[in-house]
C-alpha positions in Angstrom: 0.0 0.0 0.0 1.3 3.4 -0.9 -1.3 5.4 0.9 -3.4 5.1 4.0 -6.8 6.6 4.9 -6.7 8.7 8.1 -10.2 9.2 9.6 -10.4 11.8 12.3 -13.5 12.5 14.4 -14.1 14.8 17.3 -16.7 14.1 20.1 -19.4 16.5 21.2 -18.0 17.8 24.5 -19.0 21.1 26.1 -15.4 21.9 27.1 -13.9 23.8 24.2 -17.0 23.5 22.1 -16.6 26.9 20.5 -13.0 26.3 19.5 -11.8 24.0 16.7 -8.8 21.7 17.0 -5.9 22.1 14.6 -4.6 18.8 13.2 -0.9 19.0 12.5 0.9 16.1 10.7 4.7 16.2 10.7 4.7 19.9 11.5 2.3 21.0 8.8 -1.3 22.0 9.6 -3.7 19.6 7.8 -7.0 21.1 8.8 -9.2 22.4 11.6 -11.9 20.2 13.1 -15.0 21.4 14.9 -17.2 19.8 17.5 -18.9 16.6 16.3 -17.1 16.7 12.9 -15.4 13.9 11.0 -12.7 14.3 8.3 -10.8 11.8 6.1 -7.5 12.1 4.4 -5.2 10.1 2.1 -1.7 10.1 3.5 1.6 8.4 2.6 2.1 5.0 4.3 4.9 6.0 6.6 5.4 6.7 10.3 4.2 10.2 11.1 3.7 12.5 14.1 0.2 13.9 14.6 -0.4 16.8 17.0 -3.9 17.9 18.0 -4.0 21.5 19.4 -6.9 23.7 20.5 -6.8 26.9 18.5 -6.1 30.0 20.7 -8.7 30.9 23.3 -8.9 34.3 24.9 -10.5 32.7 28.0 -7.6 30.6 29.1 -3.8 30.9 29.3 -3.1 27.2 29.0 -3.1 25.2 25.8 -5.1 22.0 25.3 -3.1 19.7 23.1 -1.8 16.1 22.5 0.8 14.6 20.3 1.0 11.0 19.1 3.1 9.0 16.7 1.1 7.0 14.1 2.4 3.7 12.8 0.5 2.9 9.6 2.5 -0.3 9.1 0.2 -1.9 11.7 -2.8 -1.4 9.4 -4.3 -4.5 7.7 -6.9 -2.6 5.7 -5.0 0.7 5.3 -7.3 2.7 7.6 -6.3 4.6 10.7 -9.2 5.8 12.9 -8.4 8.6 15.4 -11.1 9.8 17.8 -10.5 13.1 19.7 -12.1 13.4 23.1 -12.0 16.4 25.3 -12.2 15.7 29.0 -13.0 18.2 31.7 -10.2 19.2 34.0 -12.2 20.1 37.1 -9.5 22.1 38.8 -9.1 24.2 35.7 -12.8 24.5 35.3 -13.4 25.8 38.9 -10.5 28.3 38.5 -11.9 29.5 35.2 -8.7 28.4 33.4 -6.4 30.7 35.4 -4.3 28.0 37.1 -4.7 25.1 34.7 -6.3 24.3 31.4 -10.1 23.8 31.5 -9.8 20.5 29.6 -7.4 17.9 28.3 -7.3 16.0 25.1 -7.5 12.2 24.8 -6.7 10.5 21.5 -7.9 7.0 20.7 -6.0 5.6 17.7 -7.3 2.4 16.1 -5.4 0.6 13.3 -7.8 -1.3 11.1 
């Protein structure tokens, strides 16, 4: 296989709902994904670094981001599913984002 299909979906979480996530592959921004959205891309079949970062928010001083290395060689069907979940950081929530970020990102990567 020369290419793989990367499917990225974002859950419907109240934390950060107004702000899109930036999807960055090997240092280049691929797209922005909004709440409840799903996007698919054809990418080269090689190891890559994917970073998911919340676009700047004037309400908080702390970034919400996560970075993961993708290994497409583990795919049997050439499809990588990535689910982005935003979990509430209660300490950050109660301090209105002044001491910590209001949320945190969890990435579930599945090689099909």
